[in-house]
C-alpha positions, 0 to 999 in steps of 0.5 A: 691834703695840703699842709696847713699854713704855719702862722706864728701867734702874736703876743699880747702886752700883759704884765706877768709876774717877774719870777715867771719863766720867760718861755711861759711868759711868752706862751701865756702872752700868746693865749687869749687871756684877759690878764694874768689873774686868769692863770690863778686857778684853785677852788677859791676862784670857782664861779659860784652856782647862784647865778644859774637860772633854775637852780632854786627850783631844782633845789626845792625839787631835790629837797622834796625828794629827800624829805619824802625819799622819792625814787630817783632815776638818772637818765644819762647820755652815752658818751664820757660826759654823760657817764661822768655826769651820772657817776657824779650825781649818784655819788653825791646824792647817795652821800647826801642821804638819798636812798633810792637811786638808779640810772638808765642810759639810752641804747643809741641804736634802739632809742637814740639820744636823750629823754624820748617818749620811748625812754620814759616808757622804759623808765616808768617800769622802774616806778620812779618819782623823779627823772633827772637828766644829765648831759641831755634833756634840753631838747626833750619836749616830747619826752618831758610831756610823756613823763608828765602824762605818766605822773613823773616829775622831771629835772633837766640838767644839760649844757647843749644849746636849746631850741626856741621852745624849752621842755615843760620840765619841773626845773631846768638847769642849763647855762645856755638857756635863755635868761641864764646869767651864769658866765660859764657858758662852756661848762660841760654836762658833768660841770652842770650837775656838779654845780647842782650838787654844790648848790644842794649841799649848800642848802642842806648845810644851811638847814643843819642837815649834815651831822644832825638827822643826815649823814656827815657832810661830804667833800664834793672835791672828791668828785672832781676827778670825774668832772675833769674827765667829762670836761676834757672828754667833751672838748669844751673850751677851757675857759678859766672856770673849766681849767679850775675844774680840770686842774683840781681833778688832775691834782687829785689823780696825781696825788693817788686820790682818783677813783679806782676806775680812772686809775685803771683806765690810765694804767691800761693806756700806759699813762702814769696817774702820778704825772697825769695831765689833760692829754692823758684824760683825752687820749687815755681815759675818754676813748675807752669810756666813749667806746662803750657808748659807741658799740655797746652800752655805756653802763659798763663805763658808769660802773667802772667810774663808780667802782670802789674796789680796785679789782672790780675797777680793773675788770671793768676797765679791761672790758672797756679796753677790749671794746675800744680795740674793737672800735679802733678796728672798725674805725680804721676800715671806715677811715679808709672808706671815707678817705676813698670817698673824698678822693673820688669827690676831689677827682670829679670836682674842681674843688670840694664843697664848703660843707661835706657829707659822706655816707656808706650803708655799711658804716657803724652808727657809733663811729661816724662821729670819729670819721667826720672828725678825722676827715674834717681835720684833713680837708678843713671844712665842716663834715657830716658822716652818716650811717643807717639807723639799723633795723628799728628805722631802716629808712632813716640815717643818723649823722654826726658832724664836726665843724671848723672855726667860724661855722656853728654847725648846730645853728647851721642845721637849724637854718637848713631845717627852717628853710627846708621843712621836713628835710631834717627829722631831729638835730641838736648839738654844739658849735663844733659838733652836732647830730641829726636824723633824716630820711635816707631818701633825702641824703642828696637834698641834705648834702646840697643844702649843707654845702650851700649853707657852709658856702654862705657862711664861710669865706674861702680863706676859712677853708684853708687850714692854719697851724698856729705856732708859738714860734721857735724854741731856743736850744737851751730849752730842749730839756726834761725840766722845761718839758715837764714845766710845759706839761704842768703849765696847763691844763691845756685843751680847746681854746687854751692850746698846748704850746706848739713850736716850729723850727729847722733841724739837722736830721741825724737819724730817721727810722720808720715805724710800722710804715706809719710813724717816724722816729728821728734824732735831731739837732737844732741848727743854732746849736748842733751840739744839742740832740733830742729825740722826736716822734711823728705819728701817721706821717703823710709827707715823708722826708727824703731818705737822704735828707740832712735837714728838716723843718717841723712844727712840734710839741716838747713833751716828756717820754716815759719808757721803762722807768726813764724820762726824757724830753721828746719832740712830738711832731705835728707836721713836717713843714716845707723849708719856707713854711713860715708866714 
């Protein structure tokens, strides 16, 4: 893979507070913010729930369920967003006085995604009165119809993009459904169900329910650690509203008020809850939750999140950690195979197609999404990785795709399905990630159609990777205080990226680690008296063993080791000396 071209961000002319640190002023000016007020977080600035279409119908349905004590069955999804959504709903409804609550998560290998007729049949055995979907359901037309025939009411809460036709549910809450005026279009599934719980609490408060015939009024802010995990794990854009949700959840975790399961997962990932930031949730908690849904059953993840005792939370977290280790082993082998497939394609073609499809009959269905993401990062084009659908559907393939900026992969699948009737069995997703099913015999036809659609939409320059930098970092700012300030200046994530700097350094020492990583001691050329440690993971372009200077794109972070905290550069890319554009 060619190194990404380094582009320095341009600063907007905004009126920042005079007391703001000059480095933060520069970084924030280089983010896509409408104004300084966008940095004012806090729950007082959270968008109200009243503009969510379908909310009134959802609340009336839930009030009827509370009055008549219906049996409620949550239908979840098998990722971290789905797991946290399920935990939020069950916790809040229980605290509101709902007594008959249960959940079910489709096993991805047997039932696939969402509220399918098969899941309705499985759910009906438990004799619920109301099905509530969390982080799924907006495409479940057949499943909702099957529920109606079985005499079950349905409440859909979701955030995925809908098709032209919506399911005929009793109520739908989804900020992306047609006609919804709620501004928070990037709200994750866990955020949507949290908003439903906010609105329900508001109505119950108006009715005088709490402290009267009902329980004491619960503080829903206690659920924000779950909301933060689900929001970060689903990699939704961190607009202001999502940053508020994440920041408030992190505040609870850092104050020691996070749920035992989240604390246990952070501990297993060697992340300190007292200093946790969004990256700790993304790389410490989310992979361990997601591993359960990828390889086994997400119920382990949900039970870990809902555990109230420290001991049981630790046991469940250890189980998730073991599953995640297995996932990493499977993924490592699949990564090698996928990389070899790309190398074969590169050798046989003048250039790779604009959209790439990869398939190996031995690949694990639960891991192909990660493989697609890794290859997408290397070749900088949309990638879909396919695996067989197992014994249940031996002639069917399951694909998971990841995209790049400028290519809405869910809409692309819609366009392909429209032009090629019968080619795609099912599909759904977001702008940047999507899933689909198709007959194994049609993989070559689909690959050609996907490549053609990507070529139709993407310009050649969009297929060249870019690395956006905040520019050089002055030597006086290579300090622990500045590193901590940058950690706390987020929460950072998609569309509100963590600061990335670039510069040229004197290379005082380099030490390979495990033949994949590189530890370095560096000094900025502008001030050789300053020394800072650096770490580069999964190095592709190694510096010459006798090199004395090196150009890097890097983040300034805090390294915690054996109780000591020091500034450290985390290298994103080793650059050629003339990399600036």
